[in-house]
N, C-alpha and C positions, 0 to 999 in steps of 0.2 A: 166366384173369384172376387167379385165386388165386396161381398161381406167380409172376406178375409182381409182385403185391403183396408176396409173401414176399421176392423178390429185392430190391425197393426198400427194404424194412425192413432187410434185412441190409446193403445198401450204405450206408444212412444210419448204421447202427450201427458199421460199420467205417471210415467216413470220417475220424473223428478220429485213428485209428491212422496215417494217412498222414503226419501231422506228425512222426512218429518215424523216418521213412525218411530217411537222410542224403542231402543234395543232392550233385550232381556235384562241386561245389567242396569240400565237406566230405570226400568220399571221396578226392579228389586230395590234400588237405592231410594226411589220415591216411596215405596212401601215401608221401608225401614225408617225413613225420616218422618213420614206421616205418623207411624206408630209412636215414635219418640215424642213428637209434638203433642199428640192426643193424650199421652200419658205423663205430661208435665215436664218434659225435657226440652231444651233448645239445642239447635244444631247450627254450627257455624264453622267457617274456615278459620283456623288459627295456626300460627307457627308453634311447633312443639318447643317447649322450653328447653334450653341447652345451657351448659356451662360456657363461660367466656372462651376457655380453651378446651373445647370438646374434642373427643377422639373422632377419628374418621367414621367409626361404626355409629356413633351418635349422630353425626351429620347425615349419614345415609338413612338412618331411621327417621330423621326429621324431614324427609323428602316431601315431594308433592303428593297430592291426593290424601292428605291427612285431615281428618275432620274432628272437631271437638264436640262431644255430647256432654252437655252440662245441666246441672240442677241449680236454679237460682236460690240464693240465700237472702234472708232479710238484711237490710243495711247493718253494717257492723257498727257496734258501739265504739270500738277502738279503731279509729281511722288509721292509726299508725301500723296496723298489722301488715306484714310483708307477704308477698306471694310466695307460695311454696310449691315444689314439684318433685315428683318421684318417677323413677324408671325401673322396669323389671330387669334384673340382671342375674343370670345364673340361677333361675328358679325362685328368686326372692326379690323384694323391692328395696330400693335404695334411694335416699333423698339426694337431690342435686347438691344441697348443702348437707354435709355429712352429719351435722348435729340435729337435723330435722327428724323427729320420730315418724315412723311409717304408720299411717292409719291402718287399722286392722282389716277394714273392708277391702283393701287392695289385694289381699291374699285370695279373695274369692272372685276376682275379676278374670274374665276369659283370657287365654294366652294371646289373643289377637290385639290386646290393648298395648299400645306403644309407650304411653306415659300417662300420668295423672297430675292434676294440679288443683290447688286451693287458693283462691284469692278472696278479696273482700266481698265479691258479689256472687261467686259461684264455686261449686266444686265439680270436677268433671274429668273426663278421660279423652285421650287422643288415640284415634285408630283409623284404619283404612276401610271400614265398613265391610267386613267379610263375615259370613256366618248367618246372615238372615235375621228375621224378626226375633228368633229365639235368643240370639246373642244380645239384641237390643233389650229384650226383657230382662235378661240376666244383669246387664249393665244398669238398667233402670232400678232394679231392686237394690243393688249395692249403692247406687248414688242416693237413693232415698234414705238408706241407713246412714250413709256418710253425712248427708245434709242435716239429718236430725242430730247427729253427734256434734257437728260443727256449730249448730245453733245453741246447743246446751253448754 
């Protein structure tokens, strides 16, 4: 009986420590982000680019838990270049500014991608990190192609 009481007291004392054990989802996110970083991408929280008067669907899509996976570009020679962004819409991509041409690599992005953007320092995508390391590799390959096209 004494041993049972000692085990119970130890279990009660150790129970709060279980809150520090990462969940399965947290481990998967860490694995995906580490894979991205090791393979030349950077990961950061960014707001999804939207139009000034965006539709409700655009606002919902730009919600929380959206992460930017980007590929750094060398410094731009033309500092006046504006930021551009694209959204998937009805199976194809569309620029936030209608006159912006859509980069060909966006057609090969996984359907989990919510938006893509190109600015003076990086090209990248916005998503909610679903699909595992396989999706990260698919995104990485397309960002490599996009970055080489943007440099040229």
